[in-house]
Biopython code that builds the backbone (N, CA, C, O; Angstrom):
import numpy as np
from Bio.PDB.StructureBuilder import StructureBuilder

atoms = [
    (1, "MET", "N", (140.443, 127.717, 98.323)),
    (1, "MET", "CA", (141.458, 127.322, 99.271)),
    (1, "MET", "C", (141.749, 125.826, 99.173)),
    (1, "MET", "O", (142.900, 125.402, 99.283)),
    (2, "ILE", "N", (140.704, 125.033, 98.967)),
    (2, "ILE", "CA", (140.913, 123.584, 98.879)),
    (2, "ILE", "C", (141.666, 123.225, 97.608)),
    (2, "ILE", "O", (142.554, 122.374, 97.636)),
    (3, "GLN", "N", (141.320, 123.867, 96.487)),
    (3, "GLN", "CA", (142.041, 123.606, 95.247)),
    (3, "GLN", "C", (143.499, 124.038, 95.360)),
    (3, "GLN", "O", (144.376, 123.379, 94.801)),
    (4, "ALA", "N", (143.771, 125.108, 96.055)),
    (4, "ALA", "CA", (145.159, 125.533, 96.266)),
    (4, "ALA", "C", (145.900, 124.544, 97.157)),
    (4, "ALA", "O", (147.092, 124.311, 96.958)),
    (5, "TYR", "N", (145.212, 123.956, 98.138)),
    (5, "TYR", "CA", (145.829, 122.961, 99.024)),
    (5, "TYR", "C", (146.252, 121.724, 98.242)),
    (5, "TYR", "O", (147.350, 121.207, 98.444)),
    (6, "PHE", "N", (145.371, 121.241, 97.335)),
    (6, "PHE", "CA", (145.699, 120.062, 96.528)),
    (6, "PHE", "C", (146.539, 120.404, 95.302)),
    (6, "PHE", "O", (146.998, 119.499, 94.605)),
    (7, "LYS", "N", (146.747, 121.680, 95.028)),
    (7, "LYS", "CA", (147.566, 122.179, 93.918)),
    (7, "LYS", "C", (147.097, 121.648, 92.562)),
    (7, "LYS", "O", (147.911, 121.283, 91.714)),
    (8, "THR", "N", (145.771, 121.608, 92.368)),
    (8, "THR", "CA", (145.197, 121.176, 91.095)),
    (8, "THR", "C", (143.799, 121.768, 90.933)),
    (8, "THR", "O", (143.113, 122.056, 91.914)),
    (9, "ASP", "N", (143.392, 121.943, 89.682)),
    (9, "ASP", "CA", (142.026, 122.391, 89.382)),
    (9, "ASP", "C", (141.116, 121.213, 89.065)),
    (9, "ASP", "O", (139.938, 121.405, 88.764)),
    (10, "ALA", "N", (141.650, 119.991, 89.127)),
    (10, "ALA", "CA", (140.896, 118.801, 88.742)),
    (10, "ALA", "C", (140.056, 118.235, 89.874)),
    (10, "ALA", "O", (139.551, 117.118, 89.757)),
    (11, "CYS", "N", (139.895, 118.960, 90.950)),
    (11, "CYS", "CA", (139.112, 118.433, 92.070)),
    (11, "CYS", "C", (137.773, 119.156, 92.167)),
    (11, "CYS", "O", (137.652, 120.327, 91.806)),
    (12, "GLU", "N", (136.780, 118.438, 92.658)),
    (12, "GLU", "CA", (135.449, 118.985, 92.898)),
    (12, "GLU", "C", (135.258, 119.107, 94.403)),
    (12, "GLU", "O", (135.614, 118.203, 95.159)),
    (13, "ILE", "N", (134.708, 120.204, 94.820)),
    (13, "ILE", "CA", (134.539, 120.479, 96.240)),
    (13, "ILE", "C", (133.070, 120.255, 96.614)),
    (13, "ILE", "O", (132.168, 120.700, 95.904)),
    (14, "ALA", "N", (132.841, 119.569, 97.725)),
    (14, "ALA", "CA", (131.478, 119.305, 98.184)),
    (14, "ALA", "C", (131.035, 120.402, 99.145)),
    (14, "ALA", "O", (131.638, 120.608, 100.198)),
    (15, "VAL", "N", (129.968, 121.100, 98.758)),
    (15, "VAL", "CA", (129.411, 122.155, 99.593)),
    (15, "VAL", "C", (127.891, 121.973, 99.631)),
    (15, "VAL", "O", (127.250, 121.849, 98.587)),
    (16, "PHE", "N", (127.328, 121.959, 100.825)),
    (16, "PHE", "CA", (125.881, 121.889, 100.996)),
    (16, "PHE", "C", (125.433, 123.190, 101.638)),
    (16, "PHE", "O", (125.992, 123.615, 102.649)),
    (17, "VAL", "N", (124.419, 123.825, 101.047)),
    (17, "VAL", "CA", (123.897, 125.077, 101.582)),
    (17, "VAL", "C", (122.393, 124.918, 101.787)),
    (17, "VAL", "O", (121.671, 124.545, 100.862)),
    (18, "PHE", "N", (121.930, 125.199, 102.992)),
    (18, "PHE", "CA", (120.516, 125.114, 103.324)),
    (18, "PHE", "C", (120.000, 126.500, 103.675)),
    (18, "PHE", "O", (120.629, 127.227, 104.444)),
    (19, "ILE", "N", (118.856, 126.862, 103.111)),
    (19, "ILE", "CA", (118.207, 128.116, 103.468)),
    (19, "ILE", "C", (117.257, 127.822, 104.619)),
    (19, "ILE", "O", (116.365, 126.984, 104.491)),
    (20, "HIS", "N", (117.442, 128.498, 105.727)),
    (20, "HIS", "CA", (116.626, 128.293, 106.918)),
    (20, "HIS", "C", (115.883, 129.592, 107.179)),
    (20, "HIS", "O", (116.510, 130.644, 107.307)),
    (21, "ILE", "N", (114.558, 129.539, 107.260)),
    (21, "ILE", "CA", (113.796, 130.788, 107.360)),
    (21, "ILE", "C", (113.174, 131.033, 108.729)),
    (21, "ILE", "O", (112.645, 132.118, 108.970)),
    (22, "HIS", "N", (113.224, 130.052, 109.638)),
    (22, "HIS", "CA", (112.622, 130.253, 110.955)),
    (22, "HIS", "C", (113.619, 129.923, 112.047)),
    (22, "HIS", "O", (114.474, 129.054, 111.880)),
    (23, "SER", "N", (113.507, 130.608, 113.141)),
    (23, "SER", "CA", (114.330, 130.302, 114.314)),
    (23, "SER", "C", (113.588, 129.296, 115.189)),
    (23, "SER", "O", (112.512, 128.832, 114.810)),
    (24, "CYS", "N", (114.127, 128.957, 116.327)),
    (24, "CYS", "CA", (113.526, 127.963, 117.243)),
    (24, "CYS", "C", (112.137, 128.378, 117.707)),
    (24, "CYS", "O", (111.260, 127.530, 117.869)),
    (25, "ASN", "N", (111.930, 129.666, 117.921)),
    (25, "ASN", "CA", (110.646, 130.135, 118.442)),
    (25, "ASN", "C", (109.701, 130.599, 117.329)),
    (25, "ASN", "O", (108.797, 131.396, 117.579)),
    (26, "SER", "N", (109.905, 130.104, 116.099)),
    (26, "SER", "CA", (109.036, 130.348, 114.927)),
    (26, "SER", "C", (109.011, 131.795, 114.453)),
    (26, "SER", "O", (108.082, 132.192, 113.748)),
    (27, "ASN", "N", (109.998, 132.580, 114.818)),
    (27, "ASN", "CA", (110.126, 133.923, 114.251)),
    (27, "ASN", "C", (110.786, 133.835, 112.888)),
    (27, "ASN", "O", (111.560, 132.917, 112.616)),
    (28, "TYR", "N", (110.470, 134.803, 112.030)),
    (28, "TYR", "CA", (111.097, 134.854, 110.711)),
    (28, "TYR", "C", (112.542, 135.282, 110.875)),
    (28, "TYR", "O", (112.819, 136.390, 111.336)),
    (29, "ASN", "N", (113.470, 134.400, 110.497)),
    (29, "ASN", "CA", (114.895, 134.668, 110.675)),
    (29, "ASN", "C", (115.645, 133.997, 109.520)),
    (29, "ASN", "O", (116.169, 132.893, 109.672)),
    (30, "LEU", "N", (115.694, 134.662, 108.382)),
    (30, "LEU", "CA", (116.322, 134.101, 107.188)),
    (30, "LEU", "C", (117.836, 134.028, 107.357)),
    (30, "LEU", "O", (118.487, 135.040, 107.616)),
    (31, "HIS", "N", (118.399, 132.815, 107.209)),
    (31, "HIS", "CA", (119.848, 132.643, 107.292)),
    (31, "HIS", "C", (120.236, 131.364, 106.560)),
    (31, "HIS", "O", (119.373, 130.562, 106.202)),
    (32, "LEU", "N", (121.513, 131.177, 106.343)),
    (32, "LEU", "CA", (122.035, 130.018, 105.616)),
    (32, "LEU", "C", (122.840, 129.130, 106.544)),
    (32, "LEU", "O", (123.532, 129.607, 107.443)),
    (33, "HIS", "N", (122.737, 127.832, 106.309)),
    (33, "HIS", "CA", (123.607, 126.861, 106.963)),
    (33, "HIS", "C", (124.515, 126.313, 105.868)),
    (33, "HIS", "O", (124.029, 125.853, 104.836)),
    (34, "VAL", "N", (125.807, 126.355, 106.078)),
    (34, "VAL", "CA", (126.776, 125.919, 105.071)),
    (34, "VAL", "C", (127.613, 124.785, 105.643)),
    (34, "VAL", "O", (128.183, 124.905, 106.728)),
    (35, "ILE", "N", (127.682, 123.676, 104.897)),
    (35, "ILE", "CA", (128.512, 122.539, 105.283)),
    (35, "ILE", "C", (129.548, 122.354, 104.179)),
    (35, "ILE", "O", (129.194, 122.116, 103.025)),
    (36, "LEU", "N", (130.801, 122.462, 104.526)),
    (36, "LEU", "CA", (131.901, 122.321, 103.576)),
    (36, "LEU", "C", (132.684, 121.065, 103.931)),
    (36, "LEU", "O", (133.152, 120.912, 105.060)),
    (37, "ALA", "N", (132.823, 120.168, 102.960)),
    (37, "ALA", "CA", (133.553, 118.922, 103.205)),
    (37, "ALA", "C", (135.041, 119.203, 103.396)),
    (37, "ALA", "O", (135.585, 120.134, 102.802)),
    (38, "LYS", "N", (135.682, 118.407, 104.212)),
    (38, "LYS", "CA", (137.104, 118.566, 104.481)),
    (38, "LYS", "C", (137.893, 117.715, 103.481)),
    (38, "LYS", "O", (138.504, 116.715, 103.857)),
    (39, "GLY", "N", (137.876, 118.106, 102.246)),
    (39, "GLY", "CA", (138.570, 117.355, 101.207)),
    (39, "GLY", "C", (137.979, 117.668, 99.850)),
    (39, "GLY", "O", (137.276, 118.664, 99.683)),
    (40, "ALA", "N", (138.265, 116.816, 98.881)),
    (40, "ALA", "CA", (137.800, 117.032, 97.525)),
    (40, "ALA", "C", (137.590, 115.706, 96.833)),
    (40, "ALA", "O", (138.135, 114.682, 97.246)),
    (41, "PHE", "N", (136.792, 115.731, 95.771)),
    (41, "PHE", "CA", (136.555, 114.574, 94.935)),
    (41, "PHE", "C", (137.353, 114.722, 93.648)),
    (41, "PHE", "O", (137.367, 115.794, 93.044)),
    (42, "PHE", "N", (138.007, 113.668, 93.233)),
    (42, "PHE", "CA", (138.775, 113.682, 91.994)),
    (42, "PHE", "C", (138.137, 112.705, 91.023)),
    (42, "PHE", "O", (137.911, 111.545, 91.367)),
    (43, "SER", "N", (137.844, 113.165, 89.811)),
    (43, "SER", "CA", (137.243, 112.279, 88.809)),
    (43, "SER", "C", (138.298, 111.297, 88.311)),
    (43, "SER", "O", (139.453, 111.660, 88.087)),
    (44, "SER", "N", (137.879, 110.054, 88.145)),
    (44, "SER", "CA", (138.825, 109.045, 87.660)),
    (44, "SER", "C", (138.843, 109.039, 86.140)),
    (44, "SER", "O", (137.814, 109.264, 85.503)),
    (45, "ASN", "N", (139.981, 108.789, 85.570)),
    (45, "ASN", "CA", (140.138, 108.811, 84.103)),
    (45, "ASN", "C", (139.848, 107.455, 83.526)),
    (45, "ASN", "O", (139.925, 107.272, 82.311)),
]
sb = StructureBuilder()
sb.init_structure("model")
sb.init_model(0)
sb.init_chain("A")
sb.init_seg("    ")
for serial, (resi, resn, name, xyz) in enumerate(atoms, 1):
    if name == "N":
        sb.init_residue(resn, " ", resi, " ")
    sb.init_atom(name, np.array(xyz, "f"), 0.0, 1.0, " ", f" {name:<3s}", serial, name[0])
structure = sb.get_structure()
């Protein structure tokens, strides 16, 4: 979606994904936290 917004394939998208295996009360609760940057990085020529 971000590449379509900028109308180019020359951008890099920043995505951070964390695997979290415990909940607040120390129960086993495997889930992911995903942080997606609101923009893109363009390599300079």
